[in-house]
N, CA, C and O atoms as a Maestro MAE file, in Angstrom:
{
 s_m_m2io_version
 :::
 2.0.0
}

f_m_ct {
 s_m_title
 :::
 protein
 m_atom[288] {
  # First column is atom index #
  i_m_mmod_type
  r_m_x_coord
  r_m_y_coord
  r_m_z_coord
  i_m_residue_number
  s_m_chain_name
  s_m_pdb_residue_name
  s_m_pdb_atom_name
  i_m_atomic_number
  :::
  1 25 13.518 30.102 -39.704 1 A "MET " " N  " 7
  2 3 12.920 30.198 -40.143 1 A "MET " " CA " 6
  3 2 12.550 31.698 -41.137 1 A "MET " " C  " 6
  4 15 13.099 32.783 -40.948 1 A "MET " " O  " 8
  5 25 11.426 31.400 -42.271 2 A "THR " " N  " 7
  6 3 10.417 32.399 -42.883 2 A "THR " " CA " 6
  7 2 9.294 32.622 -42.011 2 A "THR " " C  " 6
  8 15 8.593 32.149 -41.117 2 A "THR " " O  " 8
  9 25 9.586 33.941 -43.025 3 A "PRO " " N  " 7
  10 3 7.441 35.082 -42.168 3 A "PRO " " CA " 6
  11 2 6.289 34.592 -42.958 3 A "PRO " " C  " 6
  12 15 6.045 34.480 -44.159 3 A "PRO " " O  " 8
  13 25 5.543 34.289 -41.624 4 A "GLY " " N  " 7
  14 3 4.454 33.439 -42.110 4 A "GLY " " CA " 6
  15 2 4.550 31.509 -41.667 4 A "GLY " " C  " 6
  16 15 3.559 30.784 -41.573 4 A "GLY " " O  " 8
  17 25 6.116 31.027 -41.448 5 A "CYS " " N  " 7
  18 3 5.937 30.226 -40.810 5 A "CYS " " CA " 6
  19 2 5.449 29.967 -39.046 5 A "CYS " " C  " 6
  20 15 5.907 30.593 -38.090 5 A "CYS " " O  " 8
  21 25 4.415 28.880 -38.998 6 A "ARG " " N  " 7
  22 3 3.852 28.641 -37.828 6 A "ARG " " CA " 6
  23 2 4.959 27.650 -37.047 6 A "ARG " " C  " 6
  24 15 5.591 26.714 -37.536 6 A "ARG " " O  " 8
  25 25 4.988 28.228 -35.502 7 A "VAL " " N  " 7
  26 3 5.744 26.884 -35.303 7 A "VAL " " CA " 6
  27 2 5.439 26.446 -33.322 7 A "VAL " " C  " 6
  28 15 5.752 26.891 -32.218 7 A "VAL " " O  " 8
  29 25 4.768 25.489 -33.835 8 A "THR " " N  " 7
  30 3 4.452 25.439 -32.093 8 A "THR " " CA " 6
  31 2 6.031 24.583 -31.900 8 A "THR " " C  " 6
  32 15 6.934 24.245 -32.665 8 A "THR " " O  " 8
  33 25 5.717 24.451 -30.206 9 A "MET " " N  " 7
  34 3 7.041 24.465 -29.030 9 A "MET " " CA " 6
  35 2 6.538 24.276 -28.588 9 A "MET " " C  " 6
  36 15 5.366 24.101 -28.923 9 A "MET " " O  " 8
  37 25 7.140 24.101 -27.054 10 A "ARG " " N  " 7
  38 3 7.694 23.624 -26.070 10 A "ARG " " CA " 6
  39 2 8.844 23.954 -25.312 10 A "ARG " " C  " 6
  40 15 10.041 23.700 -25.446 10 A "ARG " " O  " 8
  41 25 8.056 24.700 -24.329 11 A "ARG " " N  " 7
  42 3 9.699 25.928 -23.562 11 A "ARG " " CA " 6
  43 2 9.228 25.662 -21.883 11 A "ARG " " C  " 6
  44 15 8.508 26.415 -21.228 11 A "ARG " " O  " 8
  45 25 10.025 24.023 -21.280 12 A "GLY " " N  " 7
  46 3 9.819 24.073 -19.601 12 A "GLY " " CA " 6
  47 2 8.560 23.137 -20.644 12 A "GLY " " C  " 6
  48 15 8.686 22.420 -21.637 12 A "GLY " " O  " 8
  49 25 7.207 23.646 -19.717 13 A "ALA " " N  " 7
  50 3 6.454 22.549 -19.352 13 A "ALA " " CA " 6
  51 2 4.695 23.863 -20.759 13 A "ALA " " C  " 6
  52 15 3.566 23.601 -21.173 13 A "ALA " " O  " 8
  53 25 5.647 25.081 -20.852 14 A "VAL " " N  " 7
  54 3 4.276 24.842 -21.433 14 A "VAL " " CA " 6
  55 2 3.863 24.706 -23.035 14 A "VAL " " C  " 6
  56 15 4.718 23.971 -23.530 14 A "VAL " " O  " 8
  57 25 3.344 24.925 -23.589 15 A "THR " " N  " 7
  58 3 3.289 24.548 -25.051 15 A "THR " " CA " 6
  59 2 2.715 26.017 -25.854 15 A "THR " " C  " 6
  60 15 2.034 26.984 -25.514 15 A "THR " " O  " 8
  61 25 3.058 25.797 -26.468 16 A "SER " " N  " 7
  62 3 2.753 27.449 -27.680 16 A "SER " " CA " 6
  63 2 2.987 27.268 -28.890 16 A "SER " " C  " 6
  64 15 3.502 26.211 -29.256 16 A "SER " " O  " 8
  65 25 2.601 28.446 -29.945 17 A "THR " " N  " 7
  66 3 2.374 28.492 -31.345 17 A "THR " " CA " 6
  67 2 3.125 29.976 -31.665 17 A "THR " " C  " 6
  68 15 2.699 30.851 -30.912 17 A "THR " " O  " 8
  69 25 3.757 30.264 -32.256 18 A "VAL " " N  " 7
  70 3 4.239 31.707 -33.368 18 A "VAL " " CA " 6
  71 2 4.285 31.442 -34.237 18 A "VAL " " C  " 6
  72 15 4.296 30.266 -34.602 18 A "VAL " " O  " 8
  73 25 4.351 32.814 -35.248 19 A "THR " " N  " 7
  74 3 4.481 32.847 -36.357 19 A "THR " " CA " 6
  75 2 5.755 34.275 -36.675 19 A "THR " " C  " 6
  76 15 6.144 35.353 -36.226 19 A "THR " " O  " 8
  77 25 5.867 33.753 -37.254 20 A "ILE " " N  " 7
  78 3 7.615 34.234 -37.783 20 A "ILE " " CA " 6
  79 2 6.881 35.808 -38.633 20 A "ILE " " C  " 6
  80 15 6.400 35.343 -39.667 20 A "ILE " " O  " 8
  81 25 6.658 37.079 -38.637 21 A "VAL " " N  " 7
  82 3 5.926 38.073 -38.967 21 A "VAL " " CA " 6
  83 2 7.898 38.713 -39.063 21 A "VAL " " C  " 6
  84 15 9.002 38.692 -38.518 21 A "VAL " " O  " 8
  85 25 6.974 39.268 -40.372 22 A "GLY " " N  " 7
  86 3 7.957 40.815 -40.492 22 A "GLY " " CA " 6
  87 2 8.659 41.383 -39.330 22 A "GLY " " C  " 6
  88 15 8.458 40.754 -38.291 22 A "GLY " " O  " 8
  89 25 9.652 42.704 -39.204 23 A "GLU " " N  " 7
  90 3 8.742 43.263 -38.302 23 A "GLU " " CA " 6
  91 2 8.427 44.280 -37.423 23 A "GLU " " C  " 6
  92 15 8.704 44.685 -36.293 23 A "GLU " " O  " 8
  93 25 7.239 44.723 -39.083 24 A "ASP " " N  " 7
  94 3 6.312 45.913 -38.219 24 A "ASP " " CA " 6
  95 2 5.018 44.759 -37.772 24 A "ASP " " C  " 6
  96 15 4.101 44.655 -36.957 24 A "ASP " " O  " 8
  97 25 5.477 44.214 -38.597 25 A "GLU " " N  " 7
  98 3 3.464 43.268 -37.603 25 A "GLU " " CA " 6
  99 2 3.952 42.447 -36.054 25 A "GLU " " C  " 6
  100 15 3.082 42.011 -35.299 25 A "GLU " " O  " 8
  101 25 5.450 42.320 -35.729 26 A "ALA " " N  " 7
  102 3 5.720 41.806 -34.793 26 A "ALA " " CA " 6
  103 2 4.390 42.691 -33.971 26 A "ALA " " C  " 6
  104 15 4.055 43.875 -34.015 26 A "ALA " " O  " 8
  105 25 3.570 40.901 -32.855 27 A "ASP " " N  " 7
  106 3 3.078 41.707 -31.604 27 A "ASP " " CA " 6
  107 2 3.738 40.120 -31.011 27 A "ASP " " C  " 6
  108 15 3.466 39.047 -31.550 27 A "ASP " " O  " 8
  109 25 4.692 40.285 -29.731 28 A "PRO " " N  " 7
  110 3 4.638 38.974 -29.411 28 A "PRO " " CA " 6
  111 2 3.723 38.323 -28.629 28 A "PRO " " C  " 6
  112 15 3.701 37.135 -28.309 28 A "PRO " " O  " 8
  113 25 2.357 39.930 -28.126 29 A "PRO " " N  " 7
  114 3 2.329 38.604 -26.642 29 A "PRO " " CA " 6
  115 2 0.674 38.592 -27.771 29 A "PRO " " C  " 6
  116 15 -0.299 38.308 -27.074 29 A "PRO " " O  " 8
  117 25 0.324 38.833 -29.208 30 A "ALA " " N  " 7
  118 3 -0.095 37.566 -29.136 30 A "ALA " " CA " 6
  119 2 0.079 36.765 -30.306 30 A "ALA " " C  " 6
  120 15 -0.844 36.437 -31.052 30 A "ALA " " O  " 8
  121 25 1.621 36.368 -30.495 31 A "GLY " " N  " 7
  122 3 2.656 34.616 -30.421 31 A "GLY " " CA " 6
  123 2 2.582 35.436 -32.374 31 A "GLY " " C  " 6
  124 15 1.948 34.907 -33.287 31 A "GLY " " O  " 8
  125 25 3.698 37.228 -32.564 32 A "LEU " " N  " 7
  126 3 3.793 37.231 -33.496 32 A "LEU " " CA " 6
  127 2 5.572 37.778 -33.450 32 A "LEU " " C  " 6
  128 15 6.022 38.884 -33.151 32 A "LEU " " O  " 8
  129 25 5.939 37.135 -33.665 33 A "ILE " " N  " 7
  130 3 7.566 37.379 -33.738 33 A "ILE " " CA " 6
  131 2 8.240 37.349 -34.832 33 A "ILE " " C  " 6
  132 15 8.195 36.524 -35.744 33 A "ILE " " O  " 8
  133 25 9.357 38.999 -34.622 34 A "ALA " " N  " 7
  134 3 9.496 39.426 -35.646 34 A "ALA " " CA " 6
  135 2 10.736 38.230 -36.243 34 A "ALA " " C  " 6
  136 15 11.226 37.501 -35.381 34 A "ALA " " O  " 8
  137 25 11.072 38.109 -37.279 35 A "TRP " " N  " 7
  138 3 11.567 37.216 -38.145 35 A "TRP " " CA " 6
  139 2 13.500 37.892 -37.490 35 A "TRP " " C  " 6
  140 15 14.406 37.280 -38.056 35 A "TRP " " O  " 8
  141 25 13.942 38.893 -36.545 36 A "THR " " N  " 7
  142 3 14.831 38.987 -36.129 36 A "THR " " CA " 6
  143 2 14.867 38.712 -35.225 36 A "THR " " C  " 6
  144 15 15.842 37.979 -35.064 36 A "THR " " O  " 8
  145 25 14.109 38.913 -34.015 37 A "ALA " " N  " 7
  146 3 13.656 38.724 -32.542 37 A "ALA " " CA " 6
  147 2 14.805 36.695 -31.951 37 A "ALA " " C  " 6
  148 15 14.643 35.479 -32.055 37 A "ALA " " O  " 8
  149 25 15.516 37.397 -31.558 38 A "PRO " " N  " 7
  150 3 16.105 36.222 -30.968 38 A "PRO " " CA " 6
  151 2 15.416 34.737 -30.903 38 A "PRO " " C  " 6
  152 15 16.009 33.677 -31.102 38 A "PRO " " O  " 8
  153 25 14.557 34.839 -30.702 39 A "LEU " " N  " 7
  154 3 13.194 33.063 -30.487 39 A "LEU " " CA " 6
  155 2 13.191 32.877 -32.023 39 A "LEU " " C  " 6
  156 15 13.148 32.016 -32.902 39 A "LEU " " O  " 8
  157 25 13.234 33.671 -31.895 40 A "ALA " " N  " 7
  158 3 12.911 33.842 -34.511 40 A "ALA " " CA " 6
  159 2 14.554 32.868 -34.753 40 A "ALA " " C  " 6
  160 15 14.772 31.804 -35.333 40 A "ALA " " O  " 8
  161 25 15.630 33.994 -33.876 41 A "ARG " " N  " 7
  162 3 16.602 33.438 -34.074 41 A "ARG " " CA " 6
  163 2 17.151 31.778 -34.539 41 A "ARG " " C  " 6
  164 15 17.603 31.224 -35.541 41 A "ARG " " O  " 8
  165 25 16.708 31.348 -32.822 42 A "ALA " " N  " 7
  166 3 16.905 30.027 -32.715 42 A "ALA " " CA " 6
  167 2 16.132 29.631 -32.337 42 A "ALA " " C  " 6
  168 15 15.823 29.291 -31.195 42 A "ALA " " O  " 8
  169 25 15.300 29.583 -33.999 43 A "LEU " " N  " 7
  170 3 14.565 28.385 -34.216 43 A "LEU " " CA " 6
  171 2 15.488 28.112 -35.992 43 A "LEU " " C  " 6
  172 15 15.977 27.059 -36.402 43 A "LEU " " O  " 8
  173 25 15.451 29.310 -36.613 44 A "ASP " " N  " 7
  174 3 15.902 28.835 -37.401 44 A "ASP " " CA " 6
  175 2 16.835 27.553 -38.166 44 A "ASP " " C  " 6
  176 15 17.876 27.027 -37.773 44 A "ASP " " O  " 8
  177 25 16.412 27.417 -38.809 45 A "GLY " " N  " 7
  178 3 17.159 25.482 -39.697 45 A "GLY " " CA " 6
  179 2 16.184 24.347 -38.519 45 A "GLY " " C  " 6
  180 15 16.091 23.148 -38.782 45 A "GLY " " O  " 8
  181 25 15.582 24.905 -37.356 46 A "ALA " " N  " 7
  182 3 15.444 23.642 -36.912 46 A "ALA " " CA " 6
  183 2 14.195 22.790 -37.532 46 A "ALA " " C  " 6
  184 15 13.594 22.958 -38.593 46 A "ALA " " O  " 8
  185 25 13.947 21.465 -36.131 47 A "GLU " " N  " 7
  186 3 12.692 20.336 -37.801 47 A "GLU " " CA " 6
  187 2 12.416 19.979 -36.507 47 A "GLU " " C  " 6
  188 15 13.138 19.853 -35.517 47 A "GLU " " O  " 8
  189 25 10.743 19.779 -36.771 48 A "PRO " " N  " 7
  190 3 10.191 19.052 -36.096 48 A "PRO " " CA " 6
  191 2 10.714 18.084 -34.795 48 A "PRO " " C  " 6
  192 15 10.693 16.946 -35.265 48 A "PRO " " O  " 8
  193 25 11.132 18.006 -33.508 49 A "ASP " " N  " 7
  194 3 11.754 16.977 -32.630 49 A "ASP " " CA " 6
  195 2 13.069 17.188 -32.909 49 A "ASP " " C  " 6
  196 15 13.857 16.318 -33.278 49 A "ASP " " O  " 8
  197 25 13.396 18.749 -32.671 50 A "GLU " " N  " 7
  198 3 14.346 19.121 -31.994 50 A "GLU " " CA " 6
  199 2 15.025 19.898 -31.185 50 A "GLU " " C  " 6
  200 15 15.163 20.794 -32.017 50 A "GLU " " O  " 8
  201 25 15.541 20.289 -30.301 51 A "SER " " N  " 7
  202 3 15.421 20.953 -29.560 51 A "SER " " CA " 6
  203 2 17.047 22.411 -29.899 51 A "SER " " C  " 6
  204 15 18.126 22.425 -30.491 51 A "SER " " O  " 8
  205 25 16.363 23.183 -29.220 52 A "VAL " " N  " 7
  206 3 18.284 24.603 -29.482 52 A "VAL " " CA " 6
  207 2 17.188 24.410 -28.341 52 A "VAL " " C  " 6
  208 15 16.096 24.011 -27.936 52 A "VAL " " O  " 8
  209 25 18.714 25.186 -28.133 53 A "GLU " " N  " 7
  210 3 19.551 26.388 -27.138 53 A "GLU " " CA " 6
  211 2 18.681 27.761 -27.126 53 A "GLU " " C  " 6
  212 15 19.189 28.242 -28.139 53 A "GLU " " O  " 8
  213 25 17.621 28.863 -26.661 54 A "LEU " " N  " 7
  214 3 17.671 29.680 -26.728 54 A "LEU " " CA " 6
  215 2 18.910 30.737 -25.334 54 A "LEU " " C  " 6
  216 15 19.142 30.422 -24.167 54 A "LEU " " O  " 8
  217 25 19.455 32.018 -26.163 55 A "ASP " " N  " 7
  218 3 19.653 32.231 -24.250 55 A "ASP " " CA " 6
  219 2 18.781 33.306 -24.730 55 A "ASP " " C  " 6
  220 15 18.450 33.574 -25.885 55 A "ASP " " O  " 8
  221 25 18.362 34.072 -23.227 56 A "ALA " " N  " 7
  222 3 17.121 35.080 -23.481 56 A "ALA " " CA " 6
  223 2 17.739 35.212 -21.428 56 A "ALA " " C  " 6
  224 15 17.706 34.559 -20.385 56 A "ALA " " O  " 8
  225 25 18.389 36.974 -22.167 57 A "GLY " " N  " 7
  226 3 18.067 37.325 -21.071 57 A "GLY " " CA " 6
  227 2 19.339 36.837 -19.935 57 A "GLY " " C  " 6
  228 15 19.136 36.693 -18.729 57 A "GLY " " O  " 8
  229 25 21.039 36.567 -20.810 58 A "GLY " " N  " 7
  230 3 21.522 35.888 -19.687 58 A "GLY " " CA " 6
  231 2 21.975 34.285 -18.774 58 A "GLY " " C  " 6
  232 15 22.965 33.870 -18.173 58 A "GLY " " O  " 8
  233 25 20.077 33.571 -19.243 59 A "ARG " " N  " 7
  234 3 19.428 32.353 -19.059 59 A "ARG " " CA " 6
  235 2 18.972 31.472 -20.245 59 A "ARG " " C  " 6
  236 15 18.379 31.858 -21.253 59 A "ARG " " O  " 8
  237 25 19.336 30.293 -19.955 60 A "ARG " " N  " 7
  238 3 19.394 29.870 -21.506 60 A "ARG " " CA " 6
  239 2 18.315 29.487 -21.248 60 A "ARG " " C  " 6
  240 15 17.797 30.003 -20.258 60 A "ARG " " O  " 8
  241 25 17.517 28.430 -22.013 61 A "ASP " " N  " 7
  242 3 16.111 27.541 -22.268 61 A "ASP " " CA " 6
  243 2 16.138 26.699 -23.245 61 A "ASP " " C  " 6
  244 15 16.907 26.566 -24.197 61 A "ASP " " O  " 8
  245 25 15.252 26.168 -22.921 62 A "THR " " N  " 7
  246 3 16.065 24.685 -23.845 62 A "THR " " CA " 6
  247 2 14.319 24.493 -24.529 62 A "THR " " C  " 6
  248 15 13.402 23.972 -23.895 62 A "THR " " O  " 8
  249 25 14.176 25.199 -26.292 63 A "ILE " " N  " 7
  250 3 13.037 25.134 -26.852 63 A "ILE " " CA " 6
  251 2 12.344 24.046 -27.476 63 A "ILE " " C  " 6
  252 15 11.502 24.709 -28.080 63 A "ILE " " O  " 8
  253 25 12.071 22.773 -27.786 64 A "THR " " N  " 7
  254 3 11.918 21.542 -28.244 64 A "THR " " CA " 6
  255 2 11.553 21.804 -29.343 64 A "THR " " C  " 6
  256 15 10.569 21.477 -28.680 64 A "THR " " O  " 8
  257 25 11.233 22.115 -30.590 65 A "VAL " " N  " 7
  258 3 10.120 22.104 -31.621 65 A "VAL " " CA " 6
  259 2 9.353 21.160 -32.151 65 A "VAL " " C  " 6
  260 15 9.806 20.351 -32.961 65 A "VAL " " O  " 8
  261 25 7.367 21.161 -31.515 66 A "LEU " " N  " 7
  262 3 7.093 19.925 -32.020 66 A "LEU " " CA " 6
  263 2 6.042 19.857 -33.502 66 A "LEU " " C  " 6
  264 15 5.321 19.047 -34.083 66 A "LEU " " O  " 8
  265 25 6.606 21.571 -33.666 67 A "ALA " " N  " 7
  266 3 6.011 20.846 -35.289 67 A "ALA " " CA " 6
  267 2 5.611 22.471 -36.105 67 A "ALA " " C  " 6
  268 15 4.650 23.197 -35.850 67 A "ALA " " O  " 8
  269 25 6.407 22.630 -36.847 68 A "ILE " " N  " 7
  270 3 6.314 24.186 -38.188 68 A "ILE " " CA " 6
  271 2 5.431 23.386 -39.370 68 A "ILE " " C  " 6
  272 15 5.389 22.180 -39.613 68 A "ILE " " O  " 8
  273 25 4.639 24.676 -40.108 69 A "ALA " " N  " 7
  274 3 3.811 24.303 -40.769 69 A "ALA " " CA " 6
  275 2 3.785 26.035 -41.222 69 A "ALA " " C  " 6
  276 15 4.067 26.979 -40.485 69 A "ALA " " O  " 8
  277 25 3.247 26.095 -43.029 70 A "SER " " N  " 7
  278 3 3.800 27.515 -43.599 70 A "SER " " CA " 6
  279 2 2.072 28.407 -43.161 70 A "SER " " C  " 6
  280 15 1.137 28.066 -42.435 70 A "SER " " O  " 8
  281 25 2.220 29.131 -43.675 71 A "SER " " N  " 7
  282 3 0.827 29.767 -43.937 71 A "SER " " CA " 6
  283 2 0.669 29.763 -45.568 71 A "SER " " C  " 6
  284 15 -0.149 30.568 -46.014 71 A "SER " " O  " 8
  285 25 1.322 28.993 -46.435 72 A "ASP " " N  " 7
  286 3 0.149 28.609 -47.472 72 A "ASP " " CA " 6
  287 2 -0.854 28.413 -47.801 72 A "ASP " " C  " 6
  288 15 -1.071 28.111 -48.974 72 A "ASP " " O  " 8
  :::
 }
 m_bond[287] {
  # First column is bond index #
  i_m_from
  i_m_to
  i_m_order
  :::
  1 1 2 1
  2 2 3 1
  3 3 4 2
  4 3 5 1
  5 5 6 1
  6 6 7 1
  7 7 8 2
  8 7 9 1
  9 9 10 1
  10 10 11 1
  11 11 12 2
  12 11 13 1
  13 13 14 1
  14 14 15 1
  15 15 16 2
  16 15 17 1
  17 17 18 1
  18 18 19 1
  19 19 20 2
  20 19 21 1
  21 21 22 1
  22 22 23 1
  23 23 24 2
  24 23 25 1
  25 25 26 1
  26 26 27 1
  27 27 28 2
  28 27 29 1
  29 29 30 1
  30 30 31 1
  31 31 32 2
  32 31 33 1
  33 33 34 1
  34 34 35 1
  35 35 36 2
  36 35 37 1
  37 37 38 1
  38 38 39 1
  39 39 40 2
  40 39 41 1
  41 41 42 1
  42 42 43 1
  43 43 44 2
  44 43 45 1
  45 45 46 1
  46 46 47 1
  47 47 48 2
  48 47 49 1
  49 49 50 1
  50 50 51 1
  51 51 52 2
  52 51 53 1
  53 53 54 1
  54 54 55 1
  55 55 56 2
  56 55 57 1
  57 57 58 1
  58 58 59 1
  59 59 60 2
  60 59 61 1
  61 61 62 1
  62 62 63 1
  63 63 64 2
  64 63 65 1
  65 65 66 1
  66 66 67 1
  67 67 68 2
  68 67 69 1
  69 69 70 1
  70 70 71 1
  71 71 72 2
  72 71 73 1
  73 73 74 1
  74 74 75 1
  75 75 76 2
  76 75 77 1
  77 77 78 1
  78 78 79 1
  79 79 80 2
  80 79 81 1
  81 81 82 1
  82 82 83 1
  83 83 84 2
  84 83 85 1
  85 85 86 1
  86 86 87 1
  87 87 88 2
  88 87 89 1
  89 89 90 1
  90 90 91 1
  91 91 92 2
  92 91 93 1
  93 93 94 1
  94 94 95 1
  95 95 96 2
  96 95 97 1
  97 97 98 1
  98 98 99 1
  99 99 100 2
  100 99 101 1
  101 101 102 1
  102 102 103 1
  103 103 104 2
  104 103 105 1
  105 105 106 1
  106 106 107 1
  107 107 108 2
  108 107 109 1
  109 109 110 1
  110 110 111 1
  111 111 112 2
  112 111 113 1
  113 113 114 1
  114 114 115 1
  115 115 116 2
  116 115 117 1
  117 117 118 1
  118 118 119 1
  119 119 120 2
  120 119 121 1
  121 121 122 1
  122 122 123 1
  123 123 124 2
  124 123 125 1
  125 125 126 1
  126 126 127 1
  127 127 128 2
  128 127 129 1
  129 129 130 1
  130 130 131 1
  131 131 132 2
  132 131 133 1
  133 133 134 1
  134 134 135 1
  135 135 136 2
  136 135 137 1
  137 137 138 1
  138 138 139 1
  139 139 140 2
  140 139 141 1
  141 141 142 1
  142 142 143 1
  143 143 144 2
  144 143 145 1
  145 145 146 1
  146 146 147 1
  147 147 148 2
  148 147 149 1
  149 149 150 1
  150 150 151 1
  151 151 152 2
  152 151 153 1
  153 153 154 1
  154 154 155 1
  155 155 156 2
  156 155 157 1
  157 157 158 1
  158 158 159 1
  159 159 160 2
  160 159 161 1
  161 161 162 1
  162 162 163 1
  163 163 164 2
  164 163 165 1
  165 165 166 1
  166 166 167 1
  167 167 168 2
  168 167 169 1
  169 169 170 1
  170 170 171 1
  171 171 172 2
  172 171 173 1
  173 173 174 1
  174 174 175 1
  175 175 176 2
  176 175 177 1
  177 177 178 1
  178 178 179 1
  179 179 180 2
  180 179 181 1
  181 181 182 1
  182 182 183 1
  183 183 184 2
  184 183 185 1
  185 185 186 1
  186 186 187 1
  187 187 188 2
  188 187 189 1
  189 189 190 1
  190 190 191 1
  191 191 192 2
  192 191 193 1
  193 193 194 1
  194 194 195 1
  195 195 196 2
  196 195 197 1
  197 197 198 1
  198 198 199 1
  199 199 200 2
  200 199 201 1
  201 201 202 1
  202 202 203 1
  203 203 204 2
  204 203 205 1
  205 205 206 1
  206 206 207 1
  207 207 208 2
  208 207 209 1
  209 209 210 1
  210 210 211 1
  211 211 212 2
  212 211 213 1
  213 213 214 1
  214 214 215 1
  215 215 216 2
  216 215 217 1
  217 217 218 1
  218 218 219 1
  219 219 220 2
  220 219 221 1
  221 221 222 1
  222 222 223 1
  223 223 224 2
  224 223 225 1
  225 225 226 1
  226 226 227 1
  227 227 228 2
  228 227 229 1
  229 229 230 1
  230 230 231 1
  231 231 232 2
  232 231 233 1
  233 233 234 1
  234 234 235 1
  235 235 236 2
  236 235 237 1
  237 237 238 1
  238 238 239 1
  239 239 240 2
  240 239 241 1
  241 241 242 1
  242 242 243 1
  243 243 244 2
  244 243 245 1
  245 245 246 1
  246 246 247 1
  247 247 248 2
  248 247 249 1
  249 249 250 1
  250 250 251 1
  251 251 252 2
  252 251 253 1
  253 253 254 1
  254 254 255 1
  255 255 256 2
  256 255 257 1
  257 257 258 1
  258 258 259 1
  259 259 260 2
  260 259 261 1
  261 261 262 1
  262 262 263 1
  263 263 264 2
  264 263 265 1
  265 265 266 1
  266 266 267 1
  267 267 268 2
  268 267 269 1
  269 269 270 1
  270 270 271 1
  271 271 272 2
  272 271 273 1
  273 273 274 1
  274 274 275 1
  275 275 276 2
  276 275 277 1
  277 277 278 1
  278 278 279 1
  279 279 280 2
  280 279 281 1
  281 281 282 1
  282 282 283 1
  283 283 284 2
  284 283 285 1
  285 285 286 1
  286 286 287 1
  287 287 288 2
  :::
 }
}
């Protein structure tokens, strides 16, 4: 994922949207995730309707990508 991409995803029963940003713009509670964050790295290269695995603090979560949009 490149900075500026908006990703809508489902993690468990929760659907959310995050925007991939530069490290200095990151604000996870606001949905702004640094491109270097584990979540952004897990999503890198994913396509809509694809599931990826995220290792979150020793726990593996499955994330399903629902949509990807560019901010352009």
